[in-house]
MIBA-152664 format. One record per atom (N, C-alpha, C): residue in one letter; x, y, z. Coordinates in steps of 0.001 Angstrom, whole numbers, padded with zeros to 6 digits, always signed. Each point is the difference from the previous one (the first is absolute). Example, Ala and Ser with C-alpha at 12.3 -4.5 7.8 and 13.67 -1.06 7.14 Angstrom:
BEGIN
A+013190-005690+007800;A-000890+001190+000000;A+000900+001200+000000;S-000350+001050-000720;S+000820+001190+000060;S-000770+001090+000730;
***
This chain:
BEGIN
M+041737+039128+029553;M-001184+000770+000377;M-001107-000170-001034;G+000394+000012-001303;G-000980-000181-001063;G-000664-001354+000073;A+000806-001056+000272;A-000568-001342+000089;A-000977-000100+001168;M+000360+000658+001118;M-000900-000018+001158;M-001308+000717-000322;G+000105+001158-000701;G-001208+000733-000376;G-000860-000791-000955;E+000652-000681-000945;E-000745-000820-000946;E-000723-001131+000714;E+000698-000650+000931;E-000608-001111+000724;E-001165+000474+000868;R+000165+001189+000629;R-001100+000530+000802;R-001225+000281-000873;G+000242+000598-001170;G-001111+000272-000908;G-000676-001277-000462;A+000816-001017-000340;A-000559-001270-000461;A-000778-000693+001117;Q+000538+000036+001223;Q-000700-000611+001127;Q-001323+000694+000274;A+000018+001344-000065;A-001241+000747+000223;A-001029-000337-001074;A+000455-000111-001257;A-000921-000327-001095;A-000588-001392+000193;R+000834-000965+000384;R-000505-001362+000199;R-000978-000058+001173;A+000303+000747+001077;A-000893+000006+001157;A-001363+000583-000369;R+000010+001080-000771;R-001264+000607-000417;R-000751-000903-000978;A+000735-000704-000850;A-000653-000941-000921;A-000700-001106+000776;R+000670-000496+001033;R-000639-001033+000821;R-001222+000548+000724;A+000044+001285+000385;A-001170+000615+000633;A-001174+000063-000972;V+000280+000326-001266;V-001058-000003-001023;V-000595-001398-000149;L+000867-001002-000028;L-000483-001380-000160;L-000764-000466+001233;R+000368+000524+001178;R-000755-000349+001208;R-001424+000550-000067;V-000137+001212-000544;V-001354+000549-000178;V-000815-000906-000917;R+000631-000470-001074;R-000689-000920-000895;R-000394-001272+000740;G+000926-000537+000823;G-000296-001212+000757;G-001128+000206+001004;R-000008+001179+000661;R-001076+000266+000964;R-001343+000119-000705;A+000004+000580-001181;A-001252+000115-000756;A-000563-001381-000319;W+000875-000915-000392;W-000464-001364-000264;W-000458-000671+001293;A+000676+000274+001117;A-000401-000593+001277;A-001397+000472+000403;V-000270+001297-000194;V-001334+000527+000314;V-001048-000658-000889;A+000333-000196-001279;A-000949-000628-000917;A-000266-001457+000379;L+000999-000668+000558;L-000146-001419+000350;L-000612-000213+001384;L-000073+001072+000797;L-000492-000152+001373;L-001430-000543+000065;P-000956+000553-000784;P-001358-000584+000065;P-000022-001479-000393;A+000823-000386-000971;A+000053-001400-000399;A+000535-000869+001138;A+000988+000518+000737;A+000538-000757+001129;A-001051-000182+001086;V-000774+001059+000277;V-001066-000110+001005;V-001054-000993-000471;A-000324+000044-001305;A-000987-000942-000524;A+000478-001435+000140;V+001267-000236-000236;V+000548-001352+000143;V-000118-000478+001445;V+000285+000889+000949;V-000110-000375+001413;V-001443-000355+000353;L-000949+000828-000483;L-001406-000269+000299;L-000467-001311-000633;L+000415-000245-001232;L-000383-001234-000668;L+000619-001214+000685;A+001262+000131+000395;A+000656-001119+000692;A-000666-000268+001350;G-000369+001095+000695;G-000685-000182+001287;G-001355-000656-000171;G-000710+000354-001070;G-001293-000639-000247;G+000149-001463-000338;A+001004-000320-000803;A+000231-001400-000371;A+000375-000833+001211;A+000679+000612+000970;A+000398-000731+001205;A-001104-000035+001035;G-001108+000662-000224;G-001131-000008+000936;G+000170+000941+001166;R+000985+000880-000033;R+000231+000890+001135;R-000729+001337-000150;L-000185+000464-001238;L-000674+001284-000232;L-001327-000287-000684;A-000926-000592+000766;A-001291-000403-000538;A-001088+000968+000458;G-001097-000002-000732;G-001124+000851+000355;G-000333+000968-001115;P-001216+000538+000015;P-000429+000920-001063;P+000884+001239-000113;A+000427+000535+001137;A+000828+001220-000032;A+001334-000268-000699;W+000600-001134+000329;W+001274-000336-000640;W-000195-000307-001486;D-001107-000615-000343;D-000265-000263-001424;D-000142+001308-000774;A-000733+000952+000578;A-000156+001303-000657;A+001346+000698-000140;A+000831-000086+001054;A+001323+000633-000059;A+000861-000637-001083;R-000106-001348-000112;R+000786-000679-001028;R-000396+000463-001400;W-001323+000084-000241;W-000450+000451-001313;W+000425+001445-000282;A-000162+000858+000997;A+000332+001420-000190;A+001492+000194-000247;V+000816-000630+000840;V+001446+000181-000132;V+000510-000652-001286;S-000538-001170-000352;S+000433-000659-001237;S-000361+000846-001218;G-001199+000583+000001;G-000377+000876-001111;G+000891+001225-000091;A+000264+000620+001161;A+000875+001179+000006;A+001407-000367-000457;A+000475-001175+000440;A+001346-000435-000391;A+000088-000197-001503;A-001061-000582-000582;A+000010-000226-001451;A+000033+001329-000755;V-000816+000959+000470;V-000027+001317-000657;V+001358+000682+000108;V+000590-000024+001206;V+001293+000659+000208;V+001091-000665-000831;L-000002-001339-000055;L+001020-000699-000777;L-000136+000305-001491;L-001238+000032-000490;L-000199+000329-001410;L+000460+001426-000291;G-000325+000920+000919;G+000445+001382-000191;G+001507+000118+000037;A+000633-000687+000949;A+001460+000051+000106;A+000659-000606-001235;A-000588-001106-000492;A+000554-000611-001215;A-000129+000939-001186;A-001140+000718-000080;A-000187+000951-001096;A+001013+001137+000091;V+000185+000555+001192;V+000971+001081+000172;V+001404-000492-000322;G+000358-001191+000509;G+001329-000545-000271;G+000241-000223-001476;A-001023-000511-000700;A+000151-000241-001436;A+000157+001301-000765;V-000777+001020+000378;V+000096+001290-000692;V+001359+000642+000250;V+000469-000033+001249;V+001304+000596+000327;V+001122-000725-000737;A-000101-001325-000071;A+001059-000776-000659;A-000013+000186-001513;R-001193+000183-000589;R-000106+000047-001452;R-000169+001403-000563;A-000261+000992+000868;A-000223+001356-000488;A+001245+000509-000720;R-000225+000709-001074;R+001104+000491-000809;R+000564+001276+000598;P+001233-000023+000501;P+000588+001219+000572;P+000191+001065-001074;A+000029+001254+000454;A+000217+001108-000935;A+001367-000142-000665;L+000044+000336-001274;L+001230-000098-000774;L+000337+001363-000580;T+001208+000455+000237;T+000429+001283-000536;T+000126-000073-001518;P-000598+000932-000731;P+000192+000011-001462;P+001466+000274-000331;T+000606-000886-000754;T+001412+000141-000344;T+000226-000462-001433;V+001201+000293-000481;V+000479-000530-001277;V+001009-001093+000337;E-000359-001258-000305;E+000898-001115+000324;E+001192+000004-000951;I+001172-000218+000536;I+001234-000014-000781;I+000517-001435-000053;A-000042-000588-001185;A+000528-001357-000163;A+001524+000029+000058;E+000591-001077+000458;E+001457-000044+000110;E+000660+000142-001366;S-000644-000501-001037;S+000578+000093-001340;S+000080+001445-000487;S-000852+000881+000534;S+000016+001394-000419;S+000843+000881+000907;A+000536-000566+001084;A+000854+000777+000904;A+000975-000918+000729;P+000843-000736-000732;P+000915-000931+000688;P+000987+000712+000924;D+000435+001196-000383;D+000948+000721+000854;D-000656+000445+001310;L-001256+000416-000084;L-000717+000416+001211;L-000202-001183+000931;Y-000415-001135-000557;Y-000163-001199+000819;Y+001336-000429+000593;G+001064+000106-000809;G+001320-000369+000504;G+000429+000885+001152;M-000265+001317-000106;M+000363+000911+001080;M-000768-000329+001270;V-001297-000289-000131;V-000813-000300+001179;V+000437-001321+000627;R+000321-000989-000826;R+000456-001282+000550;R+001355+000149+000697;D+000883+000787-000592;D+001289+000250+000633;D-000187+000714+001333;L-000933+000946+000030;L-000297+000715+001237;L-000537-000963+001055;A-000906-000906-000399;A-000536-000969+000948;A+001096-000929+000520;A+000930-000375-000891;A+001105-000867+000427;A+000898+000721+001005;R+000270+001285-000249;R+000822+000762+000939;R-000693+000161+001349;L-001324+000057-000016;L-000767+000145+001237;L-000322-001347+000636;T+000338-001095-000713;T-000301-001370+000437;T-001490-000176+000316;V-000836+000423-000941;V-001447-000180+000109;V-000500-000594-001314;P-001197-000590-000018;P-000547-000512-001276;P-000222+001138-000995;A+000245-000262-001257;A-000240+001005-001038;A-001496+000108-000262;P-000493+001188-000339;P-001420+000136-000369;P-000341-000925-001162;S-001234-000461-000038;S-000404-000949-001039;S-000186+000678-001351;A-000251+001294-000025;A-000201+000740-001244;A+000160+001483+000284;I+000002+000799-001066;I+000131+001454+000114;I-001133+000646-000784;A-000586+001041+000557;A-001053+000756-000669;A+000241+001481+000250;L-000526+000835-000883;L+000140+001456+000125;L-001345+000634+000291;T+000028+001071+000774;T-001199+000759+000309;T+000259+001466-000313;P-000995+000717-000527;P+000204+001425-000284;P-000129+000841+001263;D+000934-000177+000901;D-000008+000710+001275;D+001420+000035+000522;C+000256+000860+000966;C+001347+000121+000569;C+000071-000773+001310;D-000015-001302-000116;D+000075-000869+001166;D+000422-001384-000475;S+000481-000811+000924;S+000372-001383-000312;S-000360-000860+001188;W-000464-001224-000271;W-000402-000879+001082;W-000036-001439-000507;L-000224-000924+000935;L-000198-001405-000325;L-001487-000309+000071;E-000493-000770-000961;E-001426-000338-000032;E-000160-001502-000171;D-000749-000601+000907;D-000264-001439-000070;D-001064-000250-001066;R+000327-000820-000985;R-000950-000330-001053;R-000152-001509-000147;T+000033-000699+001130;T-000134-001451-000041;T-001442-000439-000169;H-000955+000917+000178;H-001399-000356-000238;H-000164-000424-001457;R-000803-001026-000230;R-000117-000548-001347;R-000529+001036-000997;A-000742+000995+000466;A-000518+001028-000902;A+001066+001000-000408;H+001161-000051+000663;H+001057+000965-000257;H+001204-000616-000680;R-000189-001147-000648;R+001125-000647-000668;R+000529+000894-001101;L+001322+000065-000102;L+000633+000728-001088;L+000220-000933-001186;P-000018+000524-001225;P+000233-000834-001167;P+001337-000727+000098;G-000016-001293-000351;G+001246-000761-000014;G+000356-000639+001317;R-000898+000134+001027;R+000328-000581+001299;R-000746-001304+000246;G-000613-000543-001054;G-000648-001291+000156;G-001410+000143+000509;P-000738-001114+000026;P-001404+000053+000377;P-000229+000269+001469;H+000972-000290+000816;H-000186+000207+001435;H+001257+000649+000571;A-000207+001132+000662;A+001115+000655+000676;A+000224-000681+001339;A+001254-000268+000311;A+000303-000642+001273;A-000418+000901+001149;P-000640-000549+001048;P-000458+000831+001101;P+001138+000665+000754;D+001220-000548-000122;D+001141+000598+000685;D+000925+000736-000972;A-000502+000356-001197;A+000827+000711-000975;A+000369+001371+000535;A+001163+000473-000416;A+000450+001322+000431;A-000922+001066-000586;P-000127+001135+000677;P-000879+001056-000512;P+000572+000659-001249;V-000846+000777-000662;V+000392+000740-001199;V+000572+001353+000417;L+001082+000411-000631;L+000598+001310+000260;L-000663+001022-000923;V-000685+000977+000589;V-000646+001067-000757;V+000866+001253+000110;I+000392+000558-001139;I+000903+001148-000039;I-000726+001174-000640;G+000134+001168+000585;G-000551+001207-000593;G+000728+000344-001294;S-000739+000116-001104;S+000652+000219-001291;S+000812+001301-000065;P-000414+001119+000654;P+000851+001194-000045;P+001396-000245+000576;F+000109-000891+000994;F+001315-000328+000546;F+000886-000609-001083;L-000588-000881-000789;L+000784-000721-000998;L+000555+000947-001063;W-000728+001071-000305;W+000471+000929-001032;W+000914+001084+000565;W-000272+000478+001197;W+000788+001110+000523;W+001264-000462+000713;M-000062-001128+000693;M+001143-000428+000804;M+001054-000691-000857;R+001226+000062+000520;R+001088-000784-000584;R-000068-001424+000542;V+000701-000913-000628;V-000072-001413+000388;V+000394-000187+001459;G+001093+000619+000423;G+000442-000138+001382;G-000993+000574+000989;E-000605+001129-000356;E-000989+000609+000881;E-001223-000895+000145;L-000459-000566-001118;L-001165-000878+000070;L+000297-001221+000854;R+001185-000581-000177;R+000363-001164+000807;R+000004+000352+001487;A+000519+001164+000335;A+000056+000411+001403;A-001395+000218+000572;V-000889+000606-000791;V-001362+000261+000474;V-000795-001290+000138;L+000257-000964-000880;L-000747-001257+000037;L+000499-000963+001073;A+001200+000225+000529;A+000569-000950+000964;A-000925-000262+001191;P-000535+001035+000682;P-000897-000308+001131;P-001281-000698-000434;V-000455+000276-001212;V-001228-000635-000493;V+000256-001489-000244;V+001066-000306-000729;V+000328-001393-000296;V+000308-000762+001284;A+000612+000671+000974;A+000308-000660+001272;A-001258-000491+000694;G-001156+000577-000334;G-001248-000432+000612;G-000449-001384-000413;T+000606-000581-001045;T-000379-001364-000372;T+000439-001009+001063;G+001000+000367+000798;G+000448-000899+001065;G-001082-000223+001044;P-000458+001080+000698;P-001100-000188+000961;P-001268-000532-000642;S-000249+000357-001253;S-001230-000457-000665;S-000046-001514-000132;A+001169-000646-000004;A+000045-001448-000169;A-000327-000754+001285;H-000059+000695+001146;H-000297-000698+001248;H-001452-000490-000023;P-000242-001267+000348;P-001363-000561-000113;P-001049+000774+000786;D+000328+000433+001230;D-000986+000722+000810;D-000347+001339-000624;I+001008+000726-000477;I-000251+001305-000613;I-000795-000173-001292;A+000371-000989-000811;A-000731-000239-001246;A-001455-000365+000280;A-000236-000861+001002;A-001367-000407+000320;A-000809+001179+000541;A+000625+000817+000851;A-000704+001166+000544;A-000355+000988-001101;R+000911+000214-000936;R-000288+000912-001109;R-001131-000531-000866;R-000003-001285-000281;R-001084-000573-000800;R-001345+000175+000701;F-000008-000191+001313;F-001236+000154+000764;F-000503+001440-000060;V+000900+000957+000208;V-000398+001414-000022;V-000465+000408-001395;R+000711-000455-001039;R-000428+000319-001363;R-001367-000604-000302;G-000238-001218+000496;G-001299-000620-000192;G-001113+000772+000701;L+000285+000493+001205;L-000991+000816+000714;L-000285+001288-000758;D+001056+000649-000498;D-000186+001222-000799;D-000897-000261-001202;A+000278-001098-000696;A-000783-000330-001190;A-001446-000330+000368;A-000212-000688+001134;A-001361-000344+000420;A-000793+001242+000388;V+000659+000960+000636;V-000677+001245+000365;V-000474+000749-001241;A+000808-000034-001056;A-000348+000716-001239;A-000940-000783-000901;L-000304-001249+000348;L-000776-000867-000893;L-001389+000549-000344;P-000775+000545+000962;P-001346+000482-000363;P-000003+001119-001037;G+001078+000746-000096;G+000061+001081-000966;G+000602-000385-001335;R+000276-001273-000210;R+000617-000418-001254;R-000996+000135-001153;P+000399+000624-001090;P-000901+000132-001152;P-000343-001367-000585;G-001232-000129-000480;G-000417-001234-000646;G-000486-001072+000947;L-000027+000291+001295;L-000477-000989+000974;L-001527+000022+000009;G-000624-001162-000114;G-001454-000075-000016;G-000615+000448+001306;A-001313+000301-000047;A-000686+000502+001190;A+000022-001019+001140;V-000217-001285-000328;V-000015-001033+001039;V+001382-000169+000614;R+001020-000075-000831;R+001368-000145+000508;R+000431+001236+000777;R-000419+001176-000454;R+000345+001225+000717;R-000630+000009+001397;L-001250-000469+000069;L-000680-000078+001296;L+000714-000966+000934;G+000440-001147-000538;G+000724-000963+000823;G+001389+000470+000377;A+000585+000866-000841;A+001353+000478+000276;A+000044+001015+001134;R-001126+000651+000275;R+000011+001048+001031;R+000293-000521+001400;P-000673-001073+000474;P+000385-000507+001326;P+001420-000546+000042;V+000443-000600-001111;V+001392-000474-000059;V+000955+001180+000136;A-000317+001106-000688;A+000845+001192+000079;A-000005+000579+001410;A-001149-000067+000671;A-000078+000520+001369;A+000901-000796+000940;V-000029-001328-000131;V+000884-000842+000826;V+001461+000288-000334;A+000310+000096-001295;A+001377+000269-000412;A+000471+001356+000511;R-000903+000991+000006;R+000371+001328+000504;R+000331-000056+001486;T-000778-000785+000757;T+000278-000165+001430;T+001366-000649+000224;L+000282-001046-000766;L+001301-000660+000126;L+001130+000922-000426;L-000250+000809-001023;L+001034+000915-000481;L+000338+001032+001064;R-001015+000476+000711;R+000273+000936+001107;R+000797-000688+001100;A-000293-001270+000237;A+000700-000725+001068;A+001470-000213-000325;V+000323-000189-001293;V+001395-000276-000374;V+000718+001241-000514;G-000711+001126-000124;G+000580+001180-000648;G+001305+000462+000617;E+000021+000157+001322;E+001218+000485+000662;E+001135-001005-000145;H-000300-001282+000168;H+001043-001020-000129;H+000559-000026-001426;A-000881+000119-000998;A+000457-000023-001392;A+000881+001202-000311;A-000392+001174+000510;A+000812+001199-000243;A+001376-000126+000648;E+000039-000504+001232;E+001284-000169+000680;E+000844-001085-000669;M-000660-001022-000541;M+000734-001039-000736;M+000702+000609-001205;E-000707+000847-000753;E+000608+000621-001177;E+001125+000944+000402;R-000149+000697+001112;R+001093+000865+000477;R+001226-000836+000357;G-000237-001148+000626;G+001123-000871+000332;G+000685-000535-001243;V-000779-000377-001007;V+000567-000473-001261;V+000828+001104-000646;A-000542+001222-000021;A+000720+001123-000611;A+001287+000304+000758;A-000054-000070+001337;A+001198+000266+000799;A+001072-001054-000264;A-000410-001278-000057;A+000964-001068-000261;A+000618+000143-001385;A-000820+000327-000996;A+000508+000163-001358;A+000945+001190-000093;S-000352+001088+000668;S+000850+001190-000035;S+001365-000269+000631;E-000005-000723+001106;E+001271-000318+000663;E+000852-000925-000866;R-000623-000981-000632;R+000755-000910-000861;R+000596+000754-001188;A-000753+000965-000532;A+000453+000731-001183;A+001117+000989+000307;R+000261+000267+001256;R+001072+000947+000351;R+001355-000478-000492;A+000124-001301-000212;A+001290-000540-000434;A+000226+000170-001495;V-001004+000471-000732;V+000108+000106-001459;V-000282+001431-000430;D+001015+000669-000560;D-000164+001325-000613;D-000649+001002+000944;Y+000319-000063+001282;Y-000688+000879+000949;Y+000327+001468-000252;G+001285+000293-000241;G+000383+001387-000255;G-000654+000563-001245;L-000027-000801-001061;L-000637+000445-001238;L-001501+000157+000186;R-000591-000794+000874;R-001442+000097+000211;R-000380+001350+000581;I+000818+000527+000877;I-000295+001304+000590;I-000041+001066-001087;V+000954-000062-000922;V+000026+000954-001112;V-001175-000248-000944;A-000305-001279-000248;A-001065-000344-000944;A-001362+000441+000504;Q-000167+000119+001321;Q-001284+000449+000522;Q-000332+001404-000469;E+001024+000823-000265;E-000253+001325-000555;E-000642-000125-001382;Q+000448-000994-000766;Q-000562-000207-001326;Q-001441-000521+000077;V-000327-000732+001054;V-001370-000459+000194;V-000931+001203+000134;G+000390+000951+000844;G-000813+001196+000174;G-000111+000818-001269;L+001113+000092-000733;L-000005+000772-001237;L-000890-000673-001046;A+000089-001319-000118;A-000838-000728-000951;A-001475+000151+000347;Y-000303-000051+001290;Y-001395+000159+000418;Y-000534+001380-000379;A+000790+001035+000259;A-000434+001360-000332;A-000171+000163-001509;G+000943-000529-000782;G-000092+000112-001449;G-001182-000775-000558;W-000243-001194+000530;W-001127-000814-000471;W-001330+000676+000322;D-000125+000515+001220;D-001242+000664+000385;D-000257+001232-000868;R+001052+000764-000253;R-000146+001201-000832;R-000377-000370-001436;L+000606-001058-000526;L-000296-000415-001370;L-001454-000471-000122;L-000478-000744+000983;L-001374-000479-000050;L-000990+001159+000025;T+000231+000967+000886;T-000973+001073+000158;T+000105+001053-001095;R+001225+000287-000495;R+000196+001081-000971;R-000060-000470-001447;V+000322-001266-000248;V+000082-000481-001379;V-001003-001119-000268;A+000085-001077+000776;A-000809-001186-000304;A-001491+000260+000176;L-000388+000579+001124;L-001425+000187+000260;L-000684+000879-001049;P+000573+001160-000384;P-000640+000767-001097;P-000085-000791-001306;A+001043-000786-000297;A-000029-000800-001231;A-001095-001060+000067;W-000135-000679+001135;W-001041-001018+000145;W-001386+000610-000170;R-000185+001188+000553;R-001302+000653-000111;R-000339+000348-001450;M+001010+000198-000830;M-000224+000294-001415;M-000126-001271-000840;G+000087-001161+000651;G-000109-001257-000723;G+001293-000463-000622;R+001113+000536+000449;R+001304-000437-000490;R+000700-000766+001119;W+000851-000942-000419;W+000600-000921+000968;W+001518-000011-000175;P+000733+000882+000675;P+001469+000025-000114;P+000590-001368+000334;S+000952-000439-000806;S+000567-001333+000168;S+001460+000026+000466;R+000496+001178+000381;R+001395+000104+000446;R+000084+000818+001288;L-000851-000341+000955;L-000027+000771+001239;L+001289-000155+000802;D+000529-001210+000071;D+001237-000217+000763;D+001160+000764-000632;A+000089-000053-001329;A+001042+000777-000677;A-000221+001493+000206;G-001273+000410+000103;G-000291+001404+000265;G+000492+000452+001353;V-000107-000862+000983;V+000537+000331+001329;V+001496+000232-000070;V+000695-000859-000733;V+001452+000145-000128;V+000347+001323-000679;S-000717+000332-001071;S+000274+001250-000710;S-000221+001203+000897;A-001108-000015+000748;A-000301+001134+000872;A+001021+000141+001116;L+000351-001127+000626;L+000950+000069+001108;L+001411+000299-000486;T+000356-000463-001188;T+001313+000313-000553;T+000116+001498-000275;E-001050+000572-000549;E+000002+001442-000249;E+000095+000768+001314;L-000710-000483+001004;L+000074+000635+001313;L+001406-000088+000573;S+000632-001146-000165;S+001355-000183+000522;S+000994+000951-000658;R-000190+000243-001287;R+000924+000894-000704;R-000268+001465+000302;R-001243+000324+000337;R-000374+001394+000183;R+000117+000464+001453;D-000299-000903+000919;D-000042+000363+001418;D+001353-000266+000646;R+000575+001024+000566;R+001319-000175+000620;R-000041-000977+001168;L-001139-000059+000666;L-000115-000941+001106;L+000079-001443-000476;A-000248-000206-001282;A+000010-001356-000550;A+001257-000307-000789;E+001016+000860+000097;E+001210-000222-000792;E+000667-001325+000357;G-000126-000409+001250;G+000617-001256+000407;G-000612-001202-000691;F-001234+000124-000458;F-000655-001108-000656;F+000455-000161-001453;A+000513+001073-000589;A+000342-000055-001423;A+001099-001014-000282;S+000965-000136+000924;S+001127-000904-000233;S-000453-001456-000094;R-001086-000332+000667;R-000472-001383+000003;R-000661-000379-001318;L-000349+000990-000835;L-000695-000305-001240;L+000880-000750-000984;G+001315+000019+000212;G+000894-000753-000869;G+000042-001474+000334;E-000547-000390+001142;E-000027-001407+000392;E-001147-000721-000712;R+000054-001320+000015;R-000994-000816-000713;R-001366+000107+000658;P-001042+000420-000741;P-001334+000065+000588;P-000574-001400+000202;A-000837-000133+001006;A-000550-001314+000325;A-000909-000533-001097;C-000589+000878-000824;C-000880-000495-001069;C+000785-000772-001058;D+001344+000150-000012;D+000826-000794-000907;D-000030-001488+000349;L-000514-000333+001193;L-000119-001399+000390;L-001150-000693-000720;L-000824+000787-000711;L-001098-000550-000779;L+000426-000173-001446;E-000497-001023-000666;E+000324-000225-001402;E-000703+001012-000904;E-001264+000329+000321;E-000790+000935-000794;E-000604+001064+000915;P+000815+000954+000455;P-000530+000994+000941;P-001144+000829-000566;G+000010+000267-001301;G-001074+000786-000603;G-001342-000689+000113;L-000037-001310-000252;L-001248-000743+000094;L-000503-000069+001439;V+000929-000156+000942;V-000394-000050+001405;V-000512+001363+000452;D+000658+001084-000446;D-000456+001344+000333;D-001418+000220-000514;E-000269-000450-001230;E-001340+000149-000553;E-001026-000762+000829;A+000337-001229+000398;A-000938-000809+000783;A-000289+000637+001356;T+001035+000491+000681;T-000224+000620+001309;T-000718+001344-000134;S+000249+000719-001089;S-000692+001276-000221;S-001494-000214-000203;L-000361-001017-000789;L-001410-000296-000214;L-000644-000558+001269;L+000774-000743+000786;L-000523-000480+001278;L-000279+001176+000932;A+000896+000987+000008;A-000232+001206+000807;A-001288+000688-000421;A-000261+000054-001310;A-001240+000616-000489;A-001220-000766+000495;R+000077-001333+000004;R-001137-000798+000466;R-000208+000167+001501;I+001089+000073+000759;I-000118+000107+001451;I-000506+001374+000419;F+000594+001048-000562;F-000283+001351+000465;F-001109+000708-000770;H-000371-000552-001177;H-001008+000698-000804;H-001067-000926-000568;G+000171-001298+000111;G-000998-000929-000493;G+000069-000300-001484;G+001128+000184-000636;G+000116-000277-001447;G+001462-000048-000362;P+000345-000378-001241;P-000911-000401-001066;P-000345-001476+000067;R-001149-000373-000533;R-000346-001413-000066;R+000715-000681-001145;R+000337+000766-001048;R+000733-000551-001136;R+000953+001078-000513;P+000981-000380-000801;P+000968+000986-000491;P-000686+001160-000694;G+000512+001203+000232;G-000548+001210-000610;G+001098+000977-000269;P-000325+001263-000208;P+001034+000995-000277;P+000986+000113+001127;R+001261+000142-000357;R+001032+000165+001021;R+000272+001484+000233;
***
């Protein structure tokens, strides 16, 4: 039943990806239509069949319109292809600084029979996902001058998970996320995602800081066309992602499924603790010009105290004797500091340089 559900999800995702690509193909067909009409008129004139002043005027008018449309389409295509997609602010984790974490993720990918993520990064949030960073502007250090266009996506992990969860719990929670590298490798899905990301980036182009007045003026019609295309593919793209998520979830059922149900309770607890720490501790400190560097460890301390004090949380206390997932890092203190300062930059706009902790 799981295999059938996975296949249905994968088929739905591929069908929606092809629908996105069909919209792209139709857009190019519309752009080429005036050029095709111009070719017919020119060929008819050369053959002596479409002669006369009226046909000459039509040839000039249609040829001029075709040239304008082709230039506009080429400009939109170039901007969509080259526009820099949005990149989530993260702390990149090199394999040398977390060999055990990389080993766990690779083992998980092998058990799921999917490609392993190309890299791992942390985000100061309670979520985990895969992020495509094959765009040349998103190269990670040590990956060479050019990222392969078919490279596996980067696994982004919420840093509070790494500190609060045990190793087994983290592996169980990451299983559906890592399983998504399988559908992501399909050429149609990868191409559709690149197209949608390019449209998103083109729509945001006029508002990019540092863009000159002339370039900003030229970016507005490009953004308008991209916005129209984005509306046309929006439903297909959303359904494609749902199909990918369904296929990944079904594939992950074979790995740590029972533990995942229990670990989801820890996801909610980590989210509540992180939100409380940000609003009650971090935000007042940031406003005073201080930058706490142990926010993830603070979440653990707060939730551990809650577990010992609250009878409803007594079941969580027994798990504290198990190995925490942050032990998979070589220098957890340094990583905690980096993610804590990143949280300050994301949620408060600072610090620009090291300051009081």
